[in-house]
All heavy atoms as TSV, in Angstrom:
chain	resi	resn	atom	element	x	y	z
A	1	PRO	N	N	145.496	91.155	86.067
A	1	PRO	CA	C	146.598	90.631	85.178
A	1	PRO	C	C	146.396	90.786	83.721
A	1	PRO	O	O	147.276	90.949	82.871
A	1	PRO	CB	C	146.727	89.266	85.651
A	1	PRO	CG	C	146.143	89.214	86.979
A	1	PRO	CD	C	145.064	90.280	87.002
A	2	GLY	N	N	145.118	90.782	83.230
A	2	GLY	CA	C	144.846	90.778	81.805
A	2	GLY	C	C	145.147	92.070	81.163
A	2	GLY	O	O	145.264	92.286	80.087
A	3	PHE	N	N	145.611	93.132	81.961
A	3	PHE	CA	C	146.012	94.457	81.431
A	3	PHE	C	C	147.533	94.585	81.387
A	3	PHE	O	O	148.068	95.591	81.129
A	3	PHE	CB	C	145.347	95.524	82.145
A	3	PHE	CG	C	143.919	95.511	82.020
A	3	PHE	CD1	C	143.063	95.078	83.118
A	3	PHE	CD2	C	143.231	95.957	80.949
A	3	PHE	CE1	C	141.667	95.115	82.901
A	3	PHE	CE2	C	141.930	96.081	80.725
A	3	PHE	CZ	C	141.107	95.505	81.742
A	4	GLY	N	N	148.224	93.532	81.587
A	4	GLY	CA	C	149.759	93.406	81.553
A	4	GLY	C	C	150.422	94.645	82.185
A	4	GLY	O	O	150.260	94.717	83.497
A	5	GLN	N	N	151.138	95.374	81.535
A	5	GLN	CA	C	152.038	96.511	82.021
A	5	GLN	C	C	151.210	97.470	82.809
A	5	GLN	O	O	151.595	98.094	83.643
A	5	GLN	CB	C	153.107	96.998	80.968
A	5	GLN	CG	C	154.025	95.989	80.619
A	5	GLN	CD	C	154.779	95.407	81.790
A	5	GLN	OE1	O	155.267	96.099	82.669
A	5	GLN	NE2	N	154.825	94.120	81.803
A	6	GLU	N	N	149.883	97.725	82.284
A	6	GLU	CA	C	149.108	98.683	82.987
A	6	GLU	C	C	148.771	98.258	84.434
A	6	GLU	O	O	148.847	99.071	85.361
A	6	GLU	CB	C	147.669	98.983	82.325
A	6	GLU	CG	C	147.881	99.567	80.956
A	6	GLU	CD	C	146.462	99.848	80.321
A	6	GLU	OE1	O	145.561	100.023	80.958
A	6	GLU	OE2	O	146.382	99.543	79.088
A	7	ALA	N	N	148.599	96.979	84.543
A	7	ALA	CA	C	148.381	96.347	85.943
A	7	ALA	C	C	149.596	96.549	86.842
A	7	ALA	O	O	149.435	96.945	87.992
A	7	ALA	CB	C	147.876	94.925	85.835
A	8	VAL	N	N	150.814	96.237	86.195
A	8	VAL	CA	C	151.941	96.316	86.944
A	8	VAL	C	C	152.337	97.754	87.448
A	8	VAL	O	O	152.564	97.990	88.544
A	8	VAL	CB	C	153.214	95.796	86.086
A	8	VAL	CG1	C	154.504	96.078	86.718
A	8	VAL	CG2	C	152.995	94.286	85.895
A	9	ALA	N	N	152.117	98.714	86.558
A	9	ALA	CA	C	152.242	100.123	86.822
A	9	ALA	C	C	151.277	100.572	87.918
A	9	ALA	O	O	151.583	101.322	88.908
A	9	ALA	CB	C	152.094	100.943	85.601
A	10	GLU	N	N	150.118	100.136	87.878
A	10	GLU	CA	C	149.026	100.470	88.788
A	10	GLU	C	C	149.456	99.904	90.195
A	10	GLU	O	O	149.146	100.530	91.139
A	10	GLU	CB	C	147.623	99.893	88.415
A	10	GLU	CG	C	146.615	100.378	89.260
A	10	GLU	CD	C	146.251	101.908	89.431
A	10	GLU	OE1	O	146.924	102.620	88.758
A	10	GLU	OE2	O	145.469	102.288	90.284
A	11	ILE	N	N	149.839	98.710	90.214
A	11	ILE	CA	C	150.354	98.098	91.521
A	11	ILE	C	C	151.418	98.937	92.143
A	11	ILE	O	O	151.400	99.235	93.324
A	11	ILE	CB	C	150.753	96.671	91.336
A	11	ILE	CG1	C	149.581	95.770	90.877
A	11	ILE	CG2	C	151.450	96.157	92.581
A	11	ILE	CD1	C	150.099	94.312	90.441
A	12	GLU	N	N	152.358	99.187	91.278
A	12	GLU	CA	C	153.435	100.053	91.813
A	12	GLU	C	C	152.961	101.441	92.305
A	12	GLU	O	O	153.400	101.911	93.375
A	12	GLU	CB	C	154.568	100.253	90.728
A	12	GLU	CG	C	155.844	100.998	91.379
A	12	GLU	CD	C	156.980	100.788	90.436
A	12	GLU	OE1	O	156.873	100.278	89.280
A	12	GLU	OE2	O	158.090	101.065	90.869
A	13	ARG	N	N	152.150	102.140	91.520
A	13	ARG	CA	C	151.602	103.385	91.885
A	13	ARG	C	C	150.887	103.350	93.240
A	13	ARG	O	O	151.060	104.160	94.193
A	13	ARG	CB	C	150.607	103.985	90.861
A	13	ARG	CG	C	150.085	105.310	91.206
A	13	ARG	CD	C	149.058	105.718	90.144
A	13	ARG	NE	N	147.751	105.008	90.439
A	13	ARG	CZ	C	146.833	105.479	91.427
A	13	ARG	NH1	N	147.198	106.445	92.143
A	13	ARG	NH2	N	145.785	104.823	91.653
A	14	CYS	N	N	150.072	102.247	93.405
A	14	CYS	CA	C	149.317	102.168	94.664
A	14	CYS	C	C	150.043	101.812	95.879
A	14	CYS	O	O	149.795	102.364	96.934
A	14	CYS	CB	C	148.279	101.005	94.487
A	14	CYS	SG	S	146.836	101.471	93.400
A	15	VAL	N	N	151.166	101.113	95.691
A	15	VAL	CA	C	152.061	100.850	96.875
A	15	VAL	C	C	152.790	102.133	97.274
A	15	VAL	O	O	152.902	102.413	98.281
A	15	VAL	CB	C	152.993	99.691	96.573
A	15	VAL	CG1	C	154.035	99.527	97.494
A	15	VAL	CG2	C	152.295	98.381	96.403
A	16	LYS	N	N	153.355	102.691	96.187
A	16	LYS	CA	C	154.240	103.917	96.559
A	16	LYS	C	C	153.573	105.116	96.845
A	16	LYS	O	O	153.976	105.930	97.611
A	16	LYS	CB	C	155.264	104.043	95.336
A	16	LYS	CG	C	156.226	102.861	95.162
A	16	LYS	CD	C	157.145	103.178	94.066
A	16	LYS	CE	C	158.218	102.028	94.003
A	16	LYS	NZ	N	159.178	102.141	92.957
A	17	GLU	N	N	152.379	105.410	96.209
A	17	GLU	CA	C	151.750	106.625	96.375
A	17	GLU	C	C	150.625	106.610	97.410
A	17	GLU	O	O	150.272	107.533	98.117
A	17	GLU	CB	C	151.137	107.159	95.101
A	17	GLU	CG	C	152.243	107.523	94.025
A	17	GLU	CD	C	151.670	108.053	92.757
A	17	GLU	OE1	O	150.486	108.331	92.756
A	17	GLU	OE2	O	152.359	108.010	91.772
A	18	LEU	N	N	149.922	105.374	97.516
A	18	LEU	CA	C	148.792	105.193	98.307
A	18	LEU	C	C	148.903	104.367	99.632
A	18	LEU	O	O	148.076	104.207	100.326
A	18	LEU	CB	C	147.500	104.786	97.510
A	18	LEU	CG	C	147.232	105.592	96.225
A	18	LEU	CD1	C	146.059	104.953	95.491
A	18	LEU	CD2	C	146.917	106.931	96.632
A	19	GLY	N	N	149.935	103.723	99.668
A	19	GLY	CA	C	150.375	102.866	100.771
A	19	GLY	C	C	149.700	101.499	100.759
A	19	GLY	O	O	149.562	100.840	101.839
A	20	MET	N	N	149.358	101.028	99.513
A	20	MET	CA	C	148.788	99.591	99.525
A	20	MET	C	C	149.745	98.629	100.064
A	20	MET	O	O	150.930	98.696	99.906
A	20	MET	CB	C	148.375	99.295	97.944
A	20	MET	CG	C	147.779	98.006	97.778
A	20	MET	SD	S	147.408	97.747	96.107
A	20	MET	CE	C	148.830	96.954	95.420
A	21	ILE	N	N	149.330	97.582	100.769
A	21	ILE	CA	C	150.077	96.684	101.469
A	21	ILE	C	C	149.943	95.289	101.049
A	21	ILE	O	O	150.484	94.328	101.580
A	21	ILE	CB	C	149.880	96.812	102.995
A	21	ILE	CG1	C	148.516	96.360	103.433
A	21	ILE	CG2	C	150.289	98.149	103.626
A	21	ILE	CD1	C	148.275	96.269	104.914
A	22	GLY	N	N	149.044	95.063	100.135
A	22	GLY	CA	C	148.870	93.704	99.512
A	22	GLY	C	C	147.991	93.672	98.351
A	22	GLY	O	O	147.340	94.681	98.067
A	23	LEU	N	N	147.872	92.577	97.575
A	23	LEU	CA	C	147.088	92.582	96.470
A	23	LEU	C	C	146.168	91.331	96.530
A	23	LEU	O	O	146.554	90.269	96.838
A	23	LEU	CB	C	147.961	92.375	95.224
A	23	LEU	CG	C	147.206	92.215	93.823
A	23	LEU	CD1	C	146.695	93.646	93.507
A	23	LEU	CD2	C	148.136	91.786	92.900
A	24	LYS	N	N	144.897	91.500	96.217
A	24	LYS	CA	C	143.939	90.354	96.124
A	24	LYS	C	C	143.555	90.030	94.748
A	24	LYS	O	O	143.119	90.882	93.990
A	24	LYS	CB	C	142.641	90.725	96.901
A	24	LYS	CG	C	141.483	89.841	96.768
A	24	LYS	CD	C	141.764	88.557	97.487
A	24	LYS	CE	C	140.623	87.686	97.586
A	24	LYS	NZ	N	140.358	86.874	96.335
A	25	LEU	N	N	143.880	88.855	94.364
A	25	LEU	CA	C	143.473	88.280	92.939
A	25	LEU	C	C	142.371	87.529	93.019
A	25	LEU	O	O	142.167	86.593	93.928
A	25	LEU	CB	C	144.689	87.628	92.407
A	25	LEU	CG	C	145.955	88.295	92.175
A	25	LEU	CD1	C	147.008	87.334	91.603
A	25	LEU	CD2	C	145.736	89.435	91.065
A	26	TYR	N	N	141.313	87.636	92.046
A	26	TYR	CA	C	140.184	86.865	91.998
A	26	TYR	C	C	140.561	85.715	90.943
A	26	TYR	O	O	141.617	85.472	90.656
A	26	TYR	CB	C	138.971	87.633	91.625
A	26	TYR	CG	C	138.567	88.410	92.912
A	26	TYR	CD1	C	139.032	89.784	93.082
A	26	TYR	CD2	C	137.753	87.940	93.787
A	26	TYR	CE1	C	138.656	90.463	94.184
A	26	TYR	CE2	C	137.341	88.650	94.967
A	26	TYR	CZ	C	137.847	89.967	95.157
A	26	TYR	OH	O	137.511	90.629	96.226
A	27	ASN	N	N	139.524	85.125	90.502
A	27	ASN	CA	C	139.685	83.770	89.679
A	27	ASN	C	C	139.528	83.987	88.256
A	27	ASN	O	O	139.044	83.168	87.575
A	27	ASN	CB	C	138.710	82.791	90.144
A	27	ASN	CG	C	138.890	82.510	91.752
A	27	ASN	OD1	O	140.038	82.406	92.169
A	27	ASN	ND2	N	137.806	82.447	92.471
A	28	GLN	N	N	139.834	85.110	87.657
A	28	GLN	CA	C	139.804	85.322	86.227
A	28	GLN	C	C	140.905	84.381	85.551
A	28	GLN	O	O	140.717	83.950	84.360
A	28	GLN	CB	C	140.056	86.646	85.751
A	28	GLN	CG	C	138.982	87.603	86.048
A	28	GLN	CD	C	138.973	88.138	87.550
A	28	GLN	OE1	O	139.912	87.882	88.243
A	28	GLN	NE2	N	137.976	88.828	87.931
A	29	TYR	N	N	141.978	83.980	86.234
A	29	TYR	CA	C	143.107	83.281	85.815
A	29	TYR	C	C	143.499	82.337	86.855
A	29	TYR	O	O	143.492	82.852	88.027
A	29	TYR	CB	C	144.287	84.082	85.298
A	29	TYR	CG	C	143.991	85.131	84.227
A	29	TYR	CD1	C	143.625	86.357	84.556
A	29	TYR	CD2	C	143.921	84.754	82.854
A	29	TYR	CE1	C	143.314	87.438	83.709
A	29	TYR	CE2	C	143.611	85.754	81.949
A	29	TYR	CZ	C	143.307	86.986	82.419
A	29	TYR	OH	O	142.999	88.037	81.458
A	30	THR	N	N	144.073	81.087	86.550
A	30	THR	CA	C	144.598	80.290	87.567
A	30	THR	C	C	146.074	81.130	87.878
A	30	THR	O	O	146.596	81.841	87.132
A	30	THR	CB	C	144.881	78.865	87.152
A	30	THR	OG1	O	145.765	78.888	85.996
A	30	THR	CG2	C	143.570	78.200	87.041
A	31	LEU	N	N	146.566	80.713	89.148
A	31	LEU	CA	C	147.785	81.357	89.559
A	31	LEU	C	C	148.986	81.115	88.678
A	31	LEU	O	O	149.875	81.904	88.597
A	31	LEU	CB	C	148.021	81.048	91.092
A	31	LEU	CG	C	148.989	81.923	91.757
A	31	LEU	CD1	C	148.455	83.373	91.711
A	31	LEU	CD2	C	149.301	81.438	93.138
A	32	ASP	N	N	148.994	79.978	88.086
A	32	ASP	CA	C	150.159	79.555	87.239
A	32	ASP	C	C	149.988	79.904	85.742
A	32	ASP	O	O	150.895	79.592	84.936
A	32	ASP	CB	C	150.454	78.098	87.358
A	32	ASP	CG	C	149.259	77.190	86.775
A	32	ASP	OD1	O	148.143	77.734	86.714
A	32	ASP	OD2	O	149.481	75.902	86.741
A	33	ASP	N	N	148.990	80.615	85.441
A	33	ASP	CA	C	148.755	81.217	84.084
A	33	ASP	C	C	149.846	82.163	83.851
A	33	ASP	O	O	150.057	83.086	84.595
A	33	ASP	CB	C	147.293	81.836	83.991
A	33	ASP	CG	C	147.028	82.097	82.573
A	33	ASP	OD1	O	147.860	82.851	81.839
A	33	ASP	OD2	O	145.868	81.761	82.101
A	34	PRO	N	N	150.516	82.143	82.621
A	34	PRO	CA	C	151.554	83.051	82.363
A	34	PRO	C	C	151.058	84.512	82.451
A	34	PRO	O	O	152.017	85.343	82.678
A	34	PRO	CB	C	151.977	82.747	80.822
A	34	PRO	CG	C	151.541	81.362	80.764
A	34	PRO	CD	C	150.252	81.107	81.547
A	35	VAL	N	N	149.883	84.800	82.351
A	35	VAL	CA	C	149.334	86.205	82.343
A	35	VAL	C	C	149.590	86.780	83.676
A	35	VAL	O	O	149.807	88.045	84.028
A	35	VAL	CB	C	148.029	86.362	81.807
A	35	VAL	CG1	C	146.909	85.837	82.855
A	35	VAL	CG2	C	147.624	87.749	81.466
A	36	GLN	N	N	149.780	85.901	84.731
A	36	GLN	CA	C	149.950	86.412	86.131
A	36	GLN	C	C	151.402	86.695	86.448
A	36	GLN	O	O	151.688	87.419	87.442
A	36	GLN	CB	C	149.477	85.350	87.113
A	36	GLN	CG	C	148.071	84.851	86.975
A	36	GLN	CD	C	147.146	85.632	87.855
A	36	GLN	OE1	O	147.279	86.879	87.913
A	36	GLN	NE2	N	146.189	84.991	88.409
A	37	ARG	N	N	152.255	86.305	85.609
A	37	ARG	CA	C	153.669	86.362	85.931
A	37	ARG	C	C	154.140	87.844	86.177
A	37	ARG	O	O	154.899	88.141	87.218
A	37	ARG	CB	C	154.677	85.672	84.959
A	37	ARG	CG	C	154.500	84.235	85.016
A	37	ARG	CD	C	155.388	83.609	83.885
A	37	ARG	NE	N	155.115	82.077	83.966
A	37	ARG	CZ	C	155.268	81.414	82.880
A	37	ARG	NH1	N	155.680	81.902	81.730
A	37	ARG	NH2	N	155.109	80.102	83.012
A	38	PRO	N	N	153.950	88.765	85.340
A	38	PRO	CA	C	154.355	90.201	85.625
A	38	PRO	C	C	153.763	90.711	86.964
A	38	PRO	O	O	154.426	91.439	87.684
A	38	PRO	CB	C	153.941	90.971	84.520
A	38	PRO	CG	C	153.517	89.972	83.391
A	38	PRO	CD	C	153.229	88.659	84.101
A	39	VAL	N	N	152.521	90.300	87.253
A	39	VAL	CA	C	151.848	90.927	88.412
A	39	VAL	C	C	152.546	90.299	89.677
A	39	VAL	O	O	152.916	91.049	90.663
A	39	VAL	CB	C	150.282	90.640	88.411
A	39	VAL	CG1	C	149.766	90.807	89.690
A	39	VAL	CG2	C	149.631	91.394	87.401
A	40	LEU	N	N	152.718	89.038	89.610
A	40	LEU	CA	C	153.420	88.291	90.820
A	40	LEU	C	C	154.771	88.701	90.996
A	40	LEU	O	O	155.316	88.958	92.129
A	40	LEU	CB	C	153.264	86.748	90.674
A	40	LEU	CG	C	151.919	86.256	90.627
A	40	LEU	CD1	C	151.843	84.626	90.159
A	40	LEU	CD2	C	151.205	86.398	91.891
A	41	ALA	N	N	155.498	88.954	89.868
A	41	ALA	CA	C	156.870	89.446	89.960
A	41	ALA	C	C	156.970	90.808	90.606
A	41	ALA	O	O	157.788	91.072	91.454
A	41	ALA	CB	C	157.556	89.495	88.546
A	42	LYS	N	N	155.991	91.727	90.155
A	42	LYS	CA	C	156.013	93.113	90.866
A	42	LYS	C	C	155.656	92.995	92.261
A	42	LYS	O	O	156.325	93.604	93.025
A	42	LYS	CB	C	154.954	93.874	90.007
A	42	LYS	CG	C	154.856	95.413	90.627
A	42	LYS	CD	C	156.136	96.135	90.702
A	42	LYS	CE	C	156.647	96.509	89.334
A	42	LYS	NZ	N	157.934	97.475	89.551
A	43	CYS	N	N	154.700	92.151	92.633
A	43	CYS	CA	C	154.404	92.012	94.030
A	43	CYS	C	C	155.561	91.472	94.904
A	43	CYS	O	O	155.918	91.884	95.984
A	43	CYS	CB	C	153.159	91.140	94.295
A	43	CYS	SG	S	151.651	91.912	93.698
A	44	ALA	N	N	156.373	90.531	94.292
A	44	ALA	CA	C	157.666	90.095	94.921
A	44	ALA	C	C	158.563	91.135	94.931
A	44	ALA	O	O	159.257	91.342	96.036
A	44	ALA	CB	C	158.190	88.878	94.167
A	45	GLU	N	N	158.821	91.835	93.881
A	45	GLU	CA	C	159.749	93.041	93.965
A	45	GLU	C	C	159.418	94.011	95.065
A	45	GLU	O	O	160.340	94.548	95.767
A	45	GLU	CB	C	159.763	93.691	92.571
A	45	GLU	CG	C	160.634	94.841	92.584
A	45	GLU	CD	C	160.466	95.634	91.101
A	45	GLU	OE1	O	160.302	94.976	90.147
A	45	GLU	OE2	O	160.465	96.931	91.243
A	46	LEU	N	N	158.163	94.300	95.119
A	46	LEU	CA	C	157.614	95.298	96.162
A	46	LEU	C	C	157.476	94.708	97.620
A	46	LEU	O	O	157.118	95.472	98.549
A	46	LEU	CB	C	156.466	95.890	95.764
A	46	LEU	CG	C	156.538	96.757	94.431
A	46	LEU	CD1	C	155.022	97.157	93.877
A	46	LEU	CD2	C	157.387	97.972	94.699
A	47	ASP	N	N	157.697	93.394	97.737
A	47	ASP	CA	C	157.556	92.655	99.019
A	47	ASP	C	C	156.105	92.813	99.553
A	47	ASP	O	O	156.092	93.078	100.771
A	47	ASP	CB	C	158.630	93.056	99.911
A	47	ASP	CG	C	158.885	92.130	101.119
A	47	ASP	OD1	O	158.603	90.966	100.957
A	47	ASP	OD2	O	159.234	92.620	102.175
A	48	ILE	N	N	155.160	92.662	98.834
A	48	ILE	CA	C	153.714	92.695	99.249
A	48	ILE	C	C	153.080	91.289	99.001
A	48	ILE	O	O	153.402	90.590	98.103
A	48	ILE	CB	C	152.875	93.826	98.564
A	48	ILE	CG1	C	152.813	93.586	97.125
A	48	ILE	CG2	C	153.435	95.211	98.893
A	48	ILE	CD1	C	151.781	94.453	96.404
A	49	PRO	N	N	152.244	90.883	100.057
A	49	PRO	CA	C	151.544	89.665	99.811
A	49	PRO	C	C	150.516	89.604	98.727
A	49	PRO	O	O	149.946	90.581	98.476
A	49	PRO	CB	C	150.997	89.346	101.243
A	49	PRO	CG	C	150.750	90.741	101.751
A	49	PRO	CD	C	151.895	91.538	101.233
A	50	VAL	N	N	150.193	88.375	98.209
A	50	VAL	CA	C	149.191	88.277	97.233
A	50	VAL	C	C	148.237	87.259	97.954
A	50	VAL	O	O	148.547	86.204	98.264
A	50	VAL	CB	C	149.743	87.634	95.974
A	50	VAL	CG1	C	148.627	87.341	94.883
A	50	VAL	CG2	C	150.744	88.604	95.338
A	51	LEU	N	N	146.883	87.690	97.917
A	51	LEU	CA	C	145.848	86.775	98.484
A	51	LEU	C	C	145.101	86.321	97.269
A	51	LEU	O	O	144.788	86.999	96.335
A	51	LEU	CB	C	145.030	87.561	99.333
A	51	LEU	CG	C	145.655	88.255	100.544
A	51	LEU	CD1	C	144.624	89.165	101.255
A	51	LEU	CD2	C	146.282	87.287	101.536
A	52	ILE	N	N	144.726	84.924	97.357
A	52	ILE	CA	C	143.892	84.359	96.318
A	52	ILE	C	C	142.842	83.436	97.011
A	52	ILE	O	O	143.003	82.968	98.218
A	52	ILE	CB	C	144.614	83.565	95.353
A	52	ILE	CG1	C	145.318	82.336	95.989
A	52	ILE	CG2	C	145.748	84.447	94.571
A	52	ILE	CD1	C	145.902	81.362	95.006
A	53	HIS	N	N	141.835	82.991	96.220
A	53	HIS	CA	C	140.979	81.990	96.688
A	53	HIS	C	C	141.644	80.649	96.195
A	53	HIS	O	O	142.281	80.743	95.212
A	53	HIS	CB	C	139.568	82.174	95.958
A	53	HIS	CG	C	138.727	83.241	96.416
A	53	HIS	ND1	N	137.996	83.193	97.602
A	53	HIS	CD2	C	138.690	84.504	96.085
A	53	HIS	CE1	C	137.480	84.357	97.818
A	53	HIS	NE2	N	137.901	85.201	96.960
A	54	ALA	N	N	141.408	79.658	96.891
A	54	ALA	CA	C	142.125	78.358	96.499
A	54	ALA	C	C	141.146	77.125	96.717
A	54	ALA	O	O	140.291	77.205	97.772
A	54	ALA	CB	C	143.427	78.112	97.291
A	55	GLY	N	N	141.359	76.154	95.973
A	55	GLY	CA	C	140.400	75.076	96.159
A	55	GLY	C	C	140.504	74.165	94.870
A	55	GLY	O	O	141.140	74.400	93.874
A	56	TYR	N	N	139.936	73.022	94.947
A	56	TYR	CA	C	139.856	72.115	93.790
A	56	TYR	C	C	138.557	72.243	93.023
A	56	TYR	O	O	137.535	72.715	93.621
A	56	TYR	CB	C	140.156	70.524	94.218
A	56	TYR	CG	C	141.527	70.316	94.659
A	56	TYR	CD1	C	142.028	70.479	95.941
A	56	TYR	CD2	C	142.567	69.971	93.643
A	56	TYR	CE1	C	143.356	70.235	96.335
A	56	TYR	CE2	C	143.810	69.776	93.964
A	56	TYR	CZ	C	144.107	69.839	95.191
A	56	TYR	OH	O	145.514	69.614	95.464
A	57	SER	N	N	138.651	71.895	91.775
A	57	SER	CA	C	137.508	72.086	90.925
A	57	SER	C	C	136.213	71.500	91.418
A	57	SER	O	O	135.086	72.015	91.134
A	57	SER	CB	C	137.886	71.653	89.414
A	57	SER	OG	O	138.111	70.189	89.428
A	58	ILE	N	N	136.318	70.267	92.001
A	58	ILE	CA	C	135.124	69.725	92.601
A	58	ILE	C	C	134.418	70.562	93.785
A	58	ILE	O	O	133.250	70.455	94.004
A	58	ILE	CB	C	135.349	68.330	93.198
A	58	ILE	CG1	C	136.403	68.412	94.290
A	58	ILE	CG2	C	135.651	67.352	92.010
A	58	ILE	CD1	C	136.500	67.018	94.940
A	59	GLN	N	N	135.256	71.497	94.297
A	59	GLN	CA	C	134.712	72.374	95.432
A	59	GLN	C	C	134.264	73.722	94.822
A	59	GLN	O	O	133.655	74.459	95.372
A	59	GLN	CB	C	135.832	72.638	96.367
A	59	GLN	CG	C	136.323	71.405	97.154
A	59	GLN	CD	C	137.535	71.737	98.015
A	59	GLN	OE1	O	138.400	72.512	97.663
A	59	GLN	NE2	N	137.600	71.068	99.164
A	60	CYS	N	N	134.679	73.971	93.487
A	60	CYS	CA	C	134.446	75.372	92.969
A	60	CYS	C	C	133.023	75.289	92.349
A	60	CYS	O	O	132.588	74.405	91.800
A	60	CYS	CB	C	135.491	75.618	91.863
A	60	CYS	SG	S	137.200	75.493	92.557
A	61	SER	N	N	132.411	76.568	92.428
A	61	SER	CA	C	131.211	76.770	91.794
A	61	SER	C	C	131.356	77.052	90.258
A	61	SER	O	O	132.590	77.295	89.828
A	61	SER	CB	C	130.356	77.928	92.453
A	61	SER	OG	O	131.161	79.057	92.383
A	62	ALA	N	N	130.419	76.915	89.553
A	62	ALA	CA	C	130.498	77.186	88.120
A	62	ALA	C	C	130.999	78.546	87.837
A	62	ALA	O	O	131.508	78.807	86.781
A	62	ALA	CB	C	129.091	77.008	87.418
A	63	ASP	N	N	130.735	79.483	88.665
A	63	ASP	CA	C	131.207	80.980	88.437
A	63	ASP	C	C	132.630	81.301	88.767
A	63	ASP	O	O	133.107	82.300	88.621
A	63	ASP	CB	C	130.215	81.878	88.977
A	63	ASP	CG	C	130.276	81.781	90.514
A	63	ASP	OD1	O	130.460	80.782	91.033
A	63	ASP	OD2	O	129.914	82.831	91.194
A	64	GLN	N	N	133.348	80.100	89.321
A	64	GLN	CA	C	134.668	80.246	89.515
A	64	GLN	C	C	135.554	79.057	88.996
A	64	GLN	O	O	136.273	78.365	89.684
A	64	GLN	CB	C	134.950	80.384	91.146
A	64	GLN	CG	C	134.330	81.502	91.765
A	64	GLN	CD	C	134.570	81.654	93.177
A	64	GLN	OE1	O	135.027	80.619	93.876
A	64	GLN	NE2	N	134.365	82.706	93.808
A	65	PRO	N	N	135.493	78.848	87.690
A	65	PRO	CA	C	136.160	77.715	87.093
A	65	PRO	C	C	137.694	77.762	87.235
A	65	PRO	O	O	138.340	76.802	86.940
A	65	PRO	CB	C	135.508	77.729	85.632
A	65	PRO	CG	C	135.377	79.186	85.432
A	65	PRO	CD	C	134.857	79.720	86.587
A	66	ASN	N	N	138.183	78.957	87.381
A	66	ASN	CA	C	139.683	79.159	87.296
A	66	ASN	C	C	140.237	79.214	88.686
A	66	ASN	O	O	141.429	79.760	88.924
A	66	ASN	CB	C	140.028	80.379	86.549
A	66	ASN	CG	C	139.741	80.222	85.113
A	66	ASN	OD1	O	139.813	79.064	84.553
A	66	ASN	ND2	N	139.283	81.198	84.460
A	67	MET	N	N	139.537	78.856	89.690
A	67	MET	CA	C	140.141	78.701	91.098
A	67	MET	C	C	141.425	77.892	91.070
A	67	MET	O	O	141.371	76.817	90.609
A	67	MET	CB	C	139.146	78.203	92.102
A	67	MET	CG	C	139.546	78.439	93.508
A	67	MET	SD	S	138.500	77.909	94.769
A	67	MET	CE	C	137.199	79.142	94.708
A	68	SER	N	N	142.477	78.428	91.635
A	68	SER	CA	C	143.824	77.770	91.750
A	68	SER	C	C	143.802	76.684	92.813
A	68	SER	O	O	143.168	76.895	93.867
A	68	SER	CB	C	144.940	78.718	92.025
A	68	SER	OG	O	145.011	79.583	90.936
A	69	HIS	N	N	144.367	75.576	92.625
A	69	HIS	CA	C	144.633	74.623	93.590
A	69	HIS	C	C	146.051	74.459	93.949
A	69	HIS	O	O	146.951	75.276	93.391
A	69	HIS	CB	C	144.174	73.183	93.098
A	69	HIS	CG	C	144.593	72.751	91.824
A	69	HIS	ND1	N	145.923	72.195	91.794
A	69	HIS	CD2	C	144.132	72.668	90.713
A	69	HIS	CE1	C	146.150	71.917	90.511
A	69	HIS	NE2	N	145.185	72.111	89.832
A	70	SER	N	N	146.440	73.688	95.019
A	70	SER	CA	C	147.694	73.609	95.655
A	70	SER	C	C	148.890	73.442	94.681
A	70	SER	O	O	149.960	74.030	94.682
A	70	SER	CB	C	147.908	72.729	96.698
A	70	SER	OG	O	147.528	71.355	96.288
A	71	GLU	N	N	148.657	72.584	93.522
A	71	GLU	CA	C	149.669	72.353	92.639
A	71	GLU	C	C	150.040	73.542	91.751
A	71	GLU	O	O	151.133	73.900	91.501
A	71	GLU	CB	C	149.243	71.137	91.736
A	71	GLU	CG	C	149.206	69.822	92.446
A	71	GLU	CD	C	148.721	68.700	91.668
A	71	GLU	OE1	O	148.558	68.840	90.358
A	71	GLU	OE2	O	148.369	67.630	92.258
A	72	GLN	N	N	148.936	74.280	91.400
A	72	GLN	CA	C	149.229	75.472	90.639
A	72	GLN	C	C	149.885	76.598	91.410
A	72	GLN	O	O	150.582	77.347	90.920
A	72	GLN	CB	C	147.721	75.930	90.162
A	72	GLN	CG	C	147.067	75.084	89.133
A	72	GLN	CD	C	145.632	75.336	88.871
A	72	GLN	OE1	O	144.944	75.558	89.827
A	72	GLN	NE2	N	145.234	75.301	87.567
A	73	ILE	N	N	149.503	76.714	92.825
A	73	ILE	CA	C	150.233	77.615	93.560
A	73	ILE	C	C	151.682	77.379	93.720
A	73	ILE	O	O	152.466	78.141	93.730
A	73	ILE	CB	C	149.392	77.661	94.962
A	73	ILE	CG1	C	147.941	78.219	94.774
A	73	ILE	CG2	C	150.222	78.513	96.006
A	73	ILE	CD1	C	147.022	78.022	96.029
A	74	ALA	N	N	151.984	76.065	93.949
A	74	ALA	CA	C	153.270	75.610	94.037
A	74	ALA	C	C	154.126	75.977	92.818
A	74	ALA	O	O	155.316	76.270	93.063
A	74	ALA	CB	C	153.367	74.051	94.324
A	75	ARG	N	N	153.612	75.786	91.604
A	75	ARG	CA	C	154.291	76.185	90.440
A	75	ARG	C	C	154.615	77.463	90.421
A	75	ARG	O	O	155.572	77.944	89.906
A	75	ARG	CB	C	153.420	75.761	89.252
A	75	ARG	CG	C	153.527	74.345	88.747
A	75	ARG	CD	C	152.906	74.093	87.480
A	75	ARG	NE	N	151.375	74.084	87.438
A	75	ARG	CZ	C	150.690	73.022	87.507
A	75	ARG	NH1	N	151.216	71.891	87.660
A	75	ARG	NH2	N	149.304	73.145	87.647
């Protein structure tokens, strides 16, 4: 997501040209971070699922401080 429109274009290319059927996001950003919006919108447009790690901060290790929890996912 940090690459904005480049990421959106790559998602579209991978789905249309390579047959990608879903996207896996790691924890660089929480799911409700505005930087995720173009990526999530493109996935919705292409009707592909998005997989993420989820949990609360007390469960997260120090190397995953941006893991999303249920409230962030719901937003």
